[in-house]
C-alpha positions in Angstrom: 130.4 -36.2 -66.3 130.5 -39.3 -68.6 129.8 -37.8 -71.8 129.5 -34.4 -73.6 126.2 -32.8 -73.7 125.2 -31.5 -77.2 122.0 -30.4 -78.9 120.7 -32.0 -82.2 120.0 -35.6 -81.2 123.2 -37.0 -81.1 122.2 -39.9 -78.5 119.1 -40.8 -80.6 116.7 -38.3 -79.3 116.0 -34.6 -78.9 115.9 -33.2 -75.2 112.7 -31.2 -74.6 112.6 -29.6 -71.2 108.9 -29.2 -70.2 108.9 -27.0 -67.1 111.1 -24.1 -67.5 110.5 -20.8 -66.0 110.9 -17.1 -66.9 109.8 -13.7 -65.3 109.3 -10.2 -66.4 110.8 -7.3 -64.3 107.4 -5.9 -64.0 106.1 -9.1 -62.2 109.0 -9.1 -59.9 108.4 -5.4 -59.1 105.0 -6.3 -58.0 106.1 -9.0 -55.8 108.6 -6.6 -54.0 105.8 -4.0 -53.5 103.6 -6.5 -51.9 106.2 -7.6 -49.7 107.0 -3.9 -48.6 103.3 -2.9 -48.2 102.4 -6.0 -46.2 99.9 -7.4 -48.6 101.9 -10.5 -49.5 101.2 -13.6 -47.9 103.7 -15.5 -45.8 104.8 -17.8 -48.8 105.6 -14.9 -51.1 107.5 -13.1 -48.2 109.6 -16.5 -47.7 110.0 -17.3 -51.5 110.3 -13.8 -53.3 111.9 -12.0 -50.1 114.8 -14.4 -50.9 115.1 -14.6 -54.6 114.5 -11.0 -55.5 116.6 -9.5 -52.6 119.2 -11.9 -51.6 122.9 -11.2 -52.5 123.6 -14.9 -52.5 125.1 -16.4 -55.7 122.2 -18.9 -56.1 119.6 -16.1 -55.9 121.4 -13.6 -58.1 122.0 -16.2 -60.7 118.4 -17.3 -60.6 117.1 -13.9 -61.1 119.5 -13.2 -64.0 118.3 -16.4 -65.7 114.7 -15.8 -65.1 114.5 -12.4 -66.6 116.5 -13.5 -69.8 114.6 -14.8 -72.8 117.6 -14.7 -75.3 121.3 -15.3 -75.5 122.0 -16.4 -71.9 119.2 -18.9 -71.8 120.1 -20.4 -75.1 123.7 -20.6 -74.1 122.6 -22.5 -71.0 120.4 -24.7 -73.0 123.3 -25.5 -75.5 125.8 -26.0 -72.7 123.3 -28.9 -71.1 122.2 -30.3 -74.5 118.4 -29.0 -74.2 117.1 -28.8 -77.6 113.7 -27.1 -76.8 112.3 -25.5 -73.8 108.6 -25.1 -72.9 108.5 -21.9 -71.1 106.0 -20.5 -68.6 105.7 -17.4 -66.3 107.3 -18.3 -63.0 105.3 -19.1 -59.8 103.1 -17.7 -58.5 102.4 -15.7 -61.6 99.8 -13.1 -61.2 97.7 -15.1 -58.9 98.4 -13.4 -55.7 97.4 -10.0 -56.9 94.3 -8.5 -55.2 93.8 -5.8 -58.2 92.4 -8.0 -60.9 92.9 -5.5 -63.7 96.6 -5.2 -62.8 97.0 -8.9 -62.7 95.3 -9.2 -66.2 97.4 -6.4 -67.5 100.6 -8.1 -66.3 99.8 -11.6 -67.5 98.7 -10.2 -71.0 102.1 -8.4 -71.4 104.1 -11.4 -70.0 102.1 -13.6 -72.7 102.9 -11.1 -75.3 106.6 -10.9 -74.5 106.9 -14.8 -74.3 105.2 -15.1 -77.8 107.8 -12.7 -79.2 110.7 -14.8 -77.8 109.1 -17.9 -79.4 108.7 -16.4 -82.7 112.2 -15.2 -82.5 113.5 -18.5 -81.5 110.9 -21.1 -83.1 113.2 -24.0 -82.9 114.2 -23.5 -79.3 111.2 -22.0 -77.4 107.5 -23.1 -76.8 105.3 -21.1 -74.9 102.5 -21.9 -72.1 100.3 -18.9 -71.4 99.7 -17.3 -68.1 96.2 -16.4 -66.9 94.7 -14.6 -64.0 92.1 -17.2 -62.4 90.8 -14.3 -60.3 88.7 -13.6 -63.4 87.9 -17.1 -65.0 85.8 -15.6 -67.9 88.9 -13.3 -68.9 91.3 -16.3 -68.4 89.2 -18.3 -70.8 89.6 -15.7 -73.3 93.3 -15.4 -72.7 93.5 -19.2 -73.4 91.8 -19.0 -76.6 93.9 -16.1 -77.6 97.1 -18.0 -76.5 96.0 -20.9 -78.6 94.7 -19.2 -81.7 96.9 -16.0 -82.0 100.2 -16.6 -80.0 100.9 -20.1 -80.8 101.0 -21.3 -77.2 100.7 -25.1 -76.5 99.0 -24.9 -73.2 98.6 -22.9 -70.0 100.2 -23.1 -66.5 98.3 -22.1 -63.3 100.4 -22.1 -60.0 98.2 -24.0 -57.8 95.9 -22.1 -55.3 94.8 -18.5 -56.1 94.8 -16.8 -52.6 93.8 -19.9 -51.0 91.1 -21.0 -53.5 91.4 -24.2 -55.6 90.4 -24.9 -59.1 87.7 -27.5 -58.1 85.4 -24.7 -57.3 82.5 -24.3 -60.0 83.7 -20.8 -60.1 86.7 -21.6 -62.3 84.8 -23.8 -64.8 85.3 -21.5 -67.7 89.0 -22.2 -67.6 88.2 -25.9 -68.0 85.8 -25.3 -70.8 88.3 -23.2 -72.7 91.1 -25.7 -72.3 88.7 -28.6 -73.7 87.7 -26.4 -76.3 91.3 -25.7 -77.3 92.3 -29.2 -76.8 95.2 -27.9 -74.7 96.7 -29.2 -71.3 96.7 -27.4 -67.9 100.2 -27.5 -66.2 99.4 -27.2 -62.5 102.7 -25.8 -61.0 103.5 -25.4 -57.3 103.1 -22.3 -55.3 104.0 -21.7 -51.7 101.2 -23.2 -49.4 98.5 -20.5 -48.4 98.7 -18.8 -45.0 96.0 -21.3 -43.7 98.4 -24.3 -44.0 101.9 -22.9 -44.1 102.9 -22.2 -40.6 104.3 -25.6 -39.5 106.3 -25.8 -42.8 107.5 -22.2 -42.6 108.9 -22.6 -39.2 110.8 -25.7 -40.1 112.1 -24.3 -43.6 109.9 -26.8 -45.3 107.5 -24.4 -47.2 109.1 -24.4 -50.5 110.5 -26.8 -53.2 111.9 -29.2 -50.4 108.3 -30.2 -49.4 105.6 -27.6 -49.2 105.3 -27.0 -52.8 104.8 -30.8 -53.6 102.3 -31.7 -50.8 100.1 -28.6 -51.7 100.1 -29.1 -55.5 99.5 -32.8 -55.0 96.5 -32.0 -52.8 95.2 -29.6 -55.5 95.4 -32.4 -58.1 93.5 -34.8 -55.8 90.9 -32.3 -55.2 90.2 -32.0 -58.9 90.3 -35.9 -59.4 88.0 -36.5 -56.5 85.3 -33.7 -57.5 85.0 -35.7 -60.7 86.8 -33.2 -63.2 87.7 -35.9 -65.6 84.2 -37.3 -65.6 83.0 -34.0 -66.6 85.6 -33.3 -69.1 86.9 -36.9 -70.1 89.6 -35.4 -72.8 91.2 -32.9 -70.3 94.8 -33.5 -69.6 96.4 -32.1 -66.5 100.3 -32.0 -66.1 102.2 -31.8 -62.8 105.8 -31.8 -62.3 108.4 -33.0 -59.7 107.5 -36.8 -60.4 103.8 -36.2 -59.9 104.0 -34.3 -56.6 104.5 -37.8 -55.0 101.0 -39.0 -56.0 102.1 -42.0 -58.0 103.9 -43.4 -55.1 100.8 -43.1 -52.8 98.3 -44.6 -55.4 97.5 -47.8 -53.7 96.5 -46.2 -50.4 94.8 -43.1 -52.2 92.6 -45.5 -54.1 91.8 -47.8 -51.1 90.9 -44.9 -48.8 89.0 -42.8 -51.5 86.7 -46.0 -52.2 86.4 -46.5 -48.5 85.3 -42.7 -48.1 82.9 -43.0 -51.0 81.3 -46.3 -49.6 80.9 -44.7 -46.1 79.4 -41.4 -47.3 81.4 -39.7 -44.6 82.1 -36.6 -46.8 79.6 -34.6 -48.8 81.6 -33.9 -51.7 83.2 -37.3 -52.2 80.9 -39.1 -54.6 81.4 -42.2 -56.7 83.6 -41.8 -60.0 83.7 -43.6 -63.3 87.2 -44.6 -62.6 89.7 -45.2 -59.7 92.1 -42.3 -58.9 94.8 -44.6 -60.5 92.6 -45.0 -63.7 92.6 -41.2 -64.1 96.4 -41.0 -63.3 96.6 -43.4 -66.4 94.3 -41.6 -68.7 94.1 -37.8 -67.8 97.3 -37.1 -65.8 100.9 -36.3 -67.2 104.1 -36.3 -65.1 107.4 -34.5 -65.7 110.5 -35.2 -63.7 111.3 -31.5 -63.0 113.8 -31.2 -60.2 113.7 -35.0 -59.7 116.6 -36.5 -61.8 116.4 -39.9 -60.0 116.2 -43.0 -62.2 114.3 -45.3 -59.6 111.4 -42.7 -59.2 111.2 -42.1 -63.1 111.0 -46.0 -63.7 108.4 -46.6 -61.1 106.3 -43.7 -62.2 106.5 -45.1 -65.8 105.5 -48.4 -64.6 102.4 -47.3 -62.8 101.2 -44.5 -65.0 102.5 -45.7 -68.5 105.7 -44.8 -70.4 103.8 -42.4 -72.5 102.8 -40.2 -69.7 106.2 -39.3 -68.2 108.3 -36.5 -69.5 111.6 -34.8 -69.1 111.9 -31.4 -67.5 115.0 -29.7 -66.0 113.1 -27.0 -63.8 115.4 -24.1 -65.1 116.6 -22.0 -63.7 115.9 -23.2 -60.1 117.7 -26.5 -60.7 120.3 -26.1 -63.5 122.7 -29.0 -63.2 124.4 -30.4 -66.1 125.3 -33.7 -64.4 121.4 -34.3 -64.0 121.1 -34.4 -67.8 124.1 -36.8 -67.9 122.5 -39.0 -65.3 119.2 -39.0 -67.3 120.9 -40.0 -70.6 122.6 -42.9 -68.7 119.4 -44.4 -67.3 119.0 -48.1 -67.9 116.0 -48.3 -70.2 115.3 -49.2 -73.9 116.2 -46.6 -76.6 112.4 -46.4 -77.4 111.4 -45.6 -73.8 114.2 -43.0 -73.5 113.2 -41.2 -76.7 109.5 -41.1 -75.3 110.8 -39.6 -72.1 113.0 -37.0 -73.7 111.2 -36.1 -76.8 108.2 -38.0 -78.2 105.9 -37.8 -75.2 106.3 -33.9 -75.2 105.7 -33.8 -78.9 102.5 -35.8 -78.5 101.0 -34.0 -75.4 102.0 -30.5 -76.3 101.2 -31.1 -80.0 104.6 -29.9 -81.3 
């Protein structure tokens, strides 16, 4: 620690954390039920079989913090100098639920609970809504309710929904609603589906260490290469964890994508109006959640643009005061640092 962490902008900027999780007890109880009755996929068993049942200090602290939308969370924000937190229902949300009506009910109640917390603490909490992509038309209605009635500033979808991806035409109502409401989509990781998790799971690499990032990065690539931004040019999609590695692969992604288009090797790989890098610079936003690493942040700013990279803590899964100090101490201009911590979030979430 090299300086005290305070809220209020004493270092020339406010700190807005843009990927912060909460949970409801109702949702956790459903995860445990699915694990018990055998309907949970392997990823849920690995992830929530640990966090929701382990007596370890890490798991217990995370559960306590997830379930708090009041004093405990505010105290933790104060202790690390976080002025505002953009909150979303923790992964995988209601997306694994087979009973669609149950999923919609849990998402509705979670959204109402979050809206109440944001109303109670308007200067500290900002909401992103949860949806049930199992029912895209209902999800579109919930996006509109979140924007017009609950004061939400976007929605979060936790990557795949039972192994299905948002590039399917089935999910188009969700994108239409986002564009109509002029709100961003945050694609947050989930554990990989059973169809791809096995070699990761056996090595302990299925979660945040690796599996989250490669699965979510693939999801974003599926959307880019199917032409989602040609169809909806104003759409903005956010991803965390320093872009799930995609900014660092951009040269090769572009080279091989263009080669694939020219060769007509794949039926779905059609010419696009821009390169993958072009869409990353016009339609994709990145947060550094879980990646408090100055070289990676600077590289991402260089290849995507300083206005497209935002701060996030990834609370409560990664709650480390020293990481905030390290981000404060980055060697960059005062203007760029303020963009990173404050004004980019204000711009893209329309705060």
